[in-house]
DOMAR-590020 format. One record per residue (C-alpha): y, z, x; residue in one letter. Coordinates in steps of 0.05 Angstrom, whole numbers. Layout:
r v:Y; w:Z; u:X; res:A
...
***
This chain:
r v:-337; w:-115; u:-561; res:M
r v:-330; w:-45; u:-588; res:R
r v:-314; w:22; u:-556; res:K
r v:-375; w:56; u:-528; res:G
r v:-408; w:-9; u:-510; res:I
r v:-437; w:19; u:-446; res:L
r v:-480; w:64; u:-488; res:G
r v:-519; w:6; u:-517; res:I
r v:-591; w:5; u:-495; res:A
r v:-609; w:-38; u:-436; res:A
r v:-626; w:-110; u:-453; res:V
r v:-673; w:-154; u:-415; res:S
r v:-673; w:-228; u:-430; res:V
r v:-723; w:-278; u:-403; res:A
r v:-694; w:-346; u:-390; res:L
r v:-742; w:-405; u:-387; res:L
r v:-706; w:-448; u:-336; res:T
r v:-738; w:-510; u:-308; res:S
r v:-719; w:-517; u:-235; res:L
r v:-723; w:-586; u:-203; res:T
r v:-728; w:-600; u:-129; res:A
r v:-661; w:-616; u:-98; res:C
r v:-682; w:-635; u:-27; res:G
r v:-686; w:-596; u:37; res:D
r v:-610; w:-584; u:40; res:N
r v:-613; w:-540; u:-22; res:N
r v:-673; w:-497; u:-3; res:K
r v:-657; w:-424; u:6; res:D
r v:-673; w:-391; u:71; res:A
r v:-721; w:-344; u:36; res:G
r v:-768; w:-400; u:17; res:G
r v:-755; w:-394; u:-58; res:G
r v:-749; w:-469; u:-69; res:G
r v:-688; w:-505; u:-93; res:S
r v:-644; w:-445; u:-110; res:A
r v:-572; w:-469; u:-105; res:K
r v:-517; w:-433; u:-141; res:I
r v:-448; w:-458; u:-158; res:G
r v:-389; w:-411; u:-169; res:V
r v:-323; w:-433; u:-199; res:I
r v:-264; w:-385; u:-192; res:L
r v:-202; w:-396; u:-236; res:P
r v:-141; w:-395; u:-190; res:D
r v:-106; w:-357; u:-135; res:S
r v:-38; w:-352; u:-168; res:K
r v:-47; w:-303; u:-225; res:T
r v:-83; w:-251; u:-183; res:S
r v:-99; w:-246; u:-109; res:A
r v:-168; w:-217; u:-124; res:R
r v:-204; w:-284; u:-135; res:W
r v:-194; w:-306; u:-63; res:E
r v:-186; w:-240; u:-26; res:T
r v:-243; w:-203; u:-60; res:A
r v:-289; w:-243; u:-106; res:D
r v:-300; w:-301; u:-59; res:R
r v:-313; w:-255; u:0; res:K
r v:-361; w:-209; u:-36; res:Y
r v:-399; w:-264; u:-71; res:L
r v:-408; w:-303; u:-6; res:Q
r v:-433; w:-241; u:30; res:A
r v:-483; w:-226; u:-26; res:A
r v:-511; w:-297; u:-25; res:F
r v:-513; w:-298; u:51; res:D
r v:-550; w:-232; u:53; res:A
r v:-602; w:-261; u:5; res:A
r v:-608; w:-325; u:45; res:G
r v:-587; w:-366; u:-15; res:I
r v:-544; w:-429; u:-10; res:K
r v:-482; w:-424; u:-54; res:A
r v:-421; w:-467; u:-66; res:D
r v:-359; w:-427; u:-84; res:I
r v:-297; w:-466; u:-105; res:Q
r v:-231; w:-450; u:-138; res:N
r v:-202; w:-493; u:-194; res:A
r v:-131; w:-469; u:-179; res:Q
r v:-112; w:-466; u:-252; res:G
r v:-129; w:-540; u:-264; res:D
r v:-173; w:-550; u:-325; res:K
r v:-192; w:-621; u:-305; res:N
r v:-210; w:-598; u:-235; res:A
r v:-252; w:-542; u:-265; res:F
r v:-295; w:-592; u:-302; res:Q
r v:-298; w:-640; u:-243; res:T
r v:-321; w:-584; u:-197; res:I
r v:-376; w:-565; u:-247; res:A
r v:-399; w:-637; u:-253; res:D
r v:-402; w:-644; u:-177; res:Q
r v:-441; w:-579; u:-170; res:M
r v:-492; w:-601; u:-222; res:I
r v:-498; w:-670; u:-189; res:T
r v:-508; w:-636; u:-121; res:N
r v:-567; w:-597; u:-148; res:G
r v:-541; w:-530; u:-172; res:A
r v:-591; w:-496; u:-218; res:T
r v:-544; w:-438; u:-237; res:V
r v:-469; w:-439; u:-247; res:L
r v:-427; w:-376; u:-248; res:M
r v:-358; w:-391; u:-279; res:I
r v:-293; w:-354; u:-292; res:T
r v:-263; w:-398; u:-346; res:N
r v:-190; w:-419; u:-350; res:L
r v:-197; w:-418; u:-425; res:D
r v:-256; w:-418; u:-474; res:S
r v:-249; w:-492; u:-489; res:G
r v:-257; w:-513; u:-417; res:T
r v:-312; w:-462; u:-405; res:G
r v:-350; w:-485; u:-467; res:K
r v:-348; w:-558; u:-445; res:A
r v:-377; w:-538; u:-377; res:V
r v:-431; w:-495; u:-408; res:I
r v:-453; w:-550; u:-456; res:Q
r v:-456; w:-601; u:-400; res:K
r v:-496; w:-553; u:-357; res:A
r v:-545; w:-538; u:-413; res:K
r v:-557; w:-612; u:-423; res:S
r v:-576; w:-617; u:-350; res:Q
r v:-622; w:-556; u:-351; res:G
r v:-571; w:-513; u:-312; res:V
r v:-562; w:-440; u:-331; res:T
r v:-490; w:-412; u:-335; res:V
r v:-466; w:-341; u:-325; res:I
r v:-397; w:-322; u:-351; res:D
r v:-366; w:-283; u:-294; res:Y
r v:-310; w:-234; u:-311; res:D
r v:-286; w:-273; u:-372; res:R
r v:-328; w:-287; u:-434; res:L
r v:-327; w:-359; u:-458; res:T
r v:-319; w:-352; u:-534; res:L
r v:-369; w:-395; u:-571; res:G
r v:-396; w:-420; u:-505; res:G
r v:-466; w:-393; u:-511; res:G
r v:-475; w:-372; u:-438; res:A
r v:-538; w:-329; u:-436; res:P
r v:-506; w:-276; u:-392; res:F
r v:-438; w:-244; u:-380; res:Y
r v:-419; w:-201; u:-319; res:V
r v:-354; w:-162; u:-321; res:S
r v:-322; w:-94; u:-330; res:F
r v:-316; w:-57; u:-396; res:D
r v:-249; w:-92; u:-409; res:N
r v:-233; w:-52; u:-472; res:V
r v:-238; w:10; u:-427; res:K
r v:-193; w:-23; u:-376; res:V
r v:-140; w:-30; u:-430; res:G
r v:-152; w:41; u:-455; res:K
r v:-140; w:68; u:-385; res:L
r v:-74; w:30; u:-384; res:M
r v:-55; w:60; u:-451; res:G
r v:-75; w:130; u:-429; res:D
r v:-37; w:119; u:-364; res:G
r v:27; w:99; u:-398; res:L
r v:22; w:158; u:-446; res:A
r v:11; w:205; u:-387; res:K
r v:72; w:178; u:-349; res:C
r v:116; w:181; u:-411; res:L
r v:94; w:254; u:-421; res:T
r v:109; w:270; u:-348; res:D
r v:179; w:241; u:-358; res:K
r v:187; w:282; u:-423; res:K
r v:204; w:217; u:-459; res:A
r v:226; w:227; u:-532; res:V
r v:207; w:171; u:-581; res:N
r v:205; w:118; u:-526; res:P
r v:206; w:44; u:-544; res:V
r v:144; w:13; u:-514; res:V
r v:139; w:-62; u:-498; res:A
r v:74; w:-101; u:-490; res:Y
r v:71; w:-155; u:-436; res:L
r v:2; w:-182; u:-451; res:N
r v:-42; w:-229; u:-411; res:G
r v:-56; w:-302; u:-425; res:G
r v:-69; w:-316; u:-499; res:P
r v:-129; w:-361; u:-483; res:T
r v:-163; w:-308; u:-441; res:D
r v:-211; w:-265; u:-481; res:N
r v:-202; w:-209; u:-430; res:N
r v:-128; w:-205; u:-448; res:A
r v:-149; w:-194; u:-520; res:T
r v:-197; w:-139; u:-499; res:L
r v:-145; w:-105; u:-454; res:F
r v:-96; w:-105; u:-513; res:K
r v:-149; w:-77; u:-559; res:N
r v:-158; w:-21; u:-509; res:G
r v:-86; w:-1; u:-499; res:Y
r v:-71; w:-11; u:-573; res:D
r v:-126; w:39; u:-590; res:S
r v:-85; w:92; u:-552; res:V
r v:-14; w:71; u:-569; res:L
r v:-18; w:48; u:-642; res:K
r v:-34; w:118; u:-667; res:P
r v:29; w:142; u:-631; res:K
r v:70; w:86; u:-663; res:F
r v:41; w:104; u:-731; res:D
r v:57; w:178; u:-721; res:A
r v:128; w:163; u:-699; res:G
r v:117; w:191; u:-630; res:E
r v:132; w:124; u:-598; res:Y
r v:169; w:63; u:-625; res:A
r v:137; w:-6; u:-620; res:K
r v:180; w:-54; u:-580; res:G
r v:172; w:-128; u:-562; res:P
r v:100; w:-152; u:-559; res:D
r v:88; w:-219; u:-524; res:Q
r v:33; w:-256; u:-487; res:A
r v:46; w:-290; u:-421; res:V
r v:17; w:-361; u:-420; res:P
r v:-35; w:-370; u:-365; res:E
r v:-17; w:-301; u:-337; res:W
r v:40; w:-336; u:-300; res:D
r v:82; w:-284; u:-263; res:N
r v:146; w:-326; u:-262; res:T
r v:141; w:-337; u:-337; res:T
r v:128; w:-262; u:-345; res:A
r v:194; w:-247; u:-310; res:G
r v:232; w:-293; u:-357; res:T
r v:198; w:-263; u:-418; res:I
r v:211; w:-192; u:-396; res:F
r v:283; w:-206; u:-380; res:E
r v:291; w:-230; u:-452; res:Q
r v:256; w:-168; u:-477; res:M
r v:302; w:-122; u:-438; res:L
r v:364; w:-160; u:-460; res:T
r v:343; w:-155; u:-533; res:G
r v:318; w:-83; u:-527; res:T
r v:358; w:-50; u:-471; res:P
r v:331; w:20; u:-488; res:N
r v:259; w:4; u:-469; res:L
r v:224; w:67; u:-449; res:G
r v:157; w:41; u:-425; res:G
r v:119; w:-24; u:-411; res:V
r v:46; w:-40; u:-417; res:V
r v:38; w:-98; u:-369; res:A
r v:-33; w:-126; u:-371; res:A
r v:-42; w:-134; u:-296; res:N
r v:-6; w:-118; u:-230; res:D
r v:25; w:-187; u:-225; res:G
r v:57; w:-181; u:-294; res:L
r v:76; w:-110; u:-278; res:G
r v:111; w:-131; u:-214; res:N
r v:149; w:-185; u:-253; res:A
r v:174; w:-131; u:-301; res:A
r v:192; w:-85; u:-243; res:I
r v:233; w:-140; u:-209; res:A
r v:275; w:-146; u:-273; res:V
r v:281; w:-70; u:-279; res:L
r v:305; w:-66; u:-207; res:K
r v:363; w:-113; u:-223; res:K
r v:385; w:-62; u:-276; res:Q
r v:370; w:-3; u:-231; res:K
r v:317; w:20; u:-281; res:L
r v:257; w:17; u:-236; res:N
r v:221; w:83; u:-233; res:G
r v:256; w:105; u:-297; res:Q
r v:215; w:60; u:-343; res:V
r v:140; w:69; u:-332; res:P
r v:101; w:4; u:-323; res:V
r v:26; w:-3; u:-322; res:T
r v:-19; w:-54; u:-287; res:G
r v:-90; w:-67; u:-267; res:Q
r v:-129; w:-101; u:-210; res:D
r v:-106; w:-50; u:-156; res:A
r v:-74; w:-105; u:-114; res:T
r v:-36; w:-87; u:-51; res:V
r v:29; w:-102; u:-86; res:Q
r v:8; w:-61; u:-147; res:G
r v:-13; w:-1; u:-104; res:L
r v:52; w:-5; u:-65; res:Q
r v:91; w:-4; u:-131; res:N
r v:50; w:57; u:-152; res:V
r v:65; w:93; u:-86; res:L
r v:139; w:76; u:-92; res:A
r v:141; w:104; u:-163; res:G
r v:161; w:37; u:-194; res:D
r v:93; w:28; u:-227; res:Q
r v:62; w:83; u:-267; res:C
r v:-11; w:67; u:-251; res:M
r v:-61; w:12; u:-240; res:T
r v:-134; w:4; u:-257; res:V
r v:-184; w:-6; u:-201; res:Y
r v:-243; w:-51; u:-216; res:K
r v:-292; w:-47; u:-158; res:A
r v:-298; w:-123; u:-149; res:I
r v:-354; w:-115; u:-98; res:K
r v:-398; w:-83; u:-151; res:L
r v:-381; w:-140; u:-200; res:E
r v:-394; w:-193; u:-148; res:A
r v:-459; w:-160; u:-126; res:D
r v:-482; w:-156; u:-198; res:A
r v:-464; w:-228; u:-211; res:G
r v:-497; w:-253; u:-148; res:A
r v:-560; w:-212; u:-161; res:K
r v:-566; w:-242; u:-231; res:L
r v:-552; w:-313; u:-207; res:A
r v:-603; w:-307; u:-151; res:I
r v:-657; w:-282; u:-199; res:A
r v:-644; w:-338; u:-248; res:L
r v:-642; w:-391; u:-193; res:A
r v:-711; w:-366; u:-170; res:K
r v:-738; w:-371; u:-241; res:G
r v:-740; w:-296; u:-250; res:E
r v:-718; w:-255; u:-310; res:K
r v:-645; w:-236; u:-315; res:G
r v:-629; w:-165; u:-336; res:E
r v:-569; w:-135; u:-371; res:A
r v:-548; w:-63; u:-385; res:N
r v:-508; w:-78; u:-448; res:S
r v:-484; w:-131; u:-497; res:T
r v:-415; w:-157; u:-517; res:V
r v:-394; w:-189; u:-582; res:D
r v:-376; w:-262; u:-583; res:D
r v:-335; w:-265; u:-648; res:P
r v:-332; w:-340; u:-648; res:E
r v:-407; w:-350; u:-641; res:A
r v:-420; w:-287; u:-683; res:K
r v:-471; w:-267; u:-630; res:A
r v:-484; w:-212; u:-581; res:K
r v:-485; w:-234; u:-508; res:V
r v:-529; w:-197; u:-458; res:P
r v:-480; w:-167; u:-408; res:A
r v:-476; w:-129; u:-343; res:V
r v:-415; w:-83; u:-352; res:L
r v:-384; w:-40; u:-298; res:L
r v:-338; w:20; u:-301; res:E
r v:-263; w:15; u:-285; res:P
r v:-221; w:72; u:-255; res:K
r v:-149; w:93; u:-266; res:A
r v:-107; w:98; u:-203; res:I
r v:-44; w:140; u:-196; res:Y
r v:-5; w:160; u:-134; res:K
r v:-52; w:218; u:-120; res:E
r v:-115; w:177; u:-117; res:N
r v:-92; w:111; u:-85; res:V
r v:-135; w:130; u:-26; res:N
r v:-197; w:119; u:-69; res:D
r v:-184; w:44; u:-67; res:V
r v:-174; w:46; u:9; res:V
r v:-235; w:90; u:20; res:A
r v:-277; w:41; u:-20; res:D
r v:-256; w:-15; u:28; res:G
r v:-223; w:-57; u:-26; res:Y
r v:-154; w:-53; u:6; res:V
r v:-142; w:-42; u:80; res:A
r v:-96; w:15; u:100; res:K
r v:-63; w:-30; u:152; res:A
r v:-43; w:-79; u:98; res:E
r v:-22; w:-27; u:47; res:L
r v:15; w:22; u:91; res:C
r v:65; w:-24; u:126; res:T
r v:139; w:-11; u:137; res:G
r v:170; w:34; u:85; res:E
r v:101; w:48; u:55; res:F
r v:75; w:82; u:117; res:A
r v:108; w:148; u:98; res:K
r v:90; w:140; u:25; res:L
r v:17; w:131; u:45; res:C
r v:19; w:193; u:88; res:A
r v:54; w:234; u:34; res:D
r v:1; w:213; u:-16; res:N
r v:-61; w:224; u:26; res:G
r v:-78; w:152; u:43; res:V
r v:-122; w:156; u:104; res:R
***
């Protein structure tokens, strides 16, 4: 996927899907025949969003359309992921929407589904070499670019001179982590090359595990105690780095990025411990994914507004891509106003005053 991908002309792809009757239990309330959709979410450990946002918004979209859907979470277990997919297909799903744990697992599910005449949508993460006919996500290179821009802004605000910047990247098997890194590297590498910043440790966190991230970052800080900034690839990894920085009384002094606009991430931003986060309006992503899945399940054409590159398959995948937004202290309220995070949950205890001071209403 290249920069400017949202400018690519709209793509409309017709899928010739043969739908088979699955019995009265799988008929949608709208009378569209056997239109059952299966959704497999990846886990609830690496980010709270999958259970607190995606599940809720997807279920609401399917309910509003009167479509039966089965939403399950693999909880980071690759075997469970494949078992869930098999059960959904056996139970009559005609469309699967999956967020893979890695491309290998996702590819196996897609191939099995295709062999059974079931259409698969890659949701949020592209399955490299998988051949899913559609992909629904955010412009993930832009997500990374916003993190790179955010760190640069925070370093400028702190008047940092030749700061050493560390990368705490996402899971190495997640294509999104690669795209995020491509994005922030596009901002920061020119600064490294120009000698404005110095490149520090650069390491991926297996499976986006926050505990592992803390161990990795502690080693980074021990080996490079003069770190001046940290690109953490999501709020969970960012919080792991902040916890280590707090032990050394460096929190707030060393800017740390994040993304997902979790309650914890937003609280860290309000406290000044996290430089910024990136808000991805999950409701828009869920609504777009549900709309596409419903259309395909009813035998209609699926539509995409863009394409993304699958470097493994050497193919362009029709995609629905949404716009992310950078969040700093001064616009945390945008996330609350959008209904993604509740003020009552965000502005508790010590954060009540910070919310008031920063216009969270």
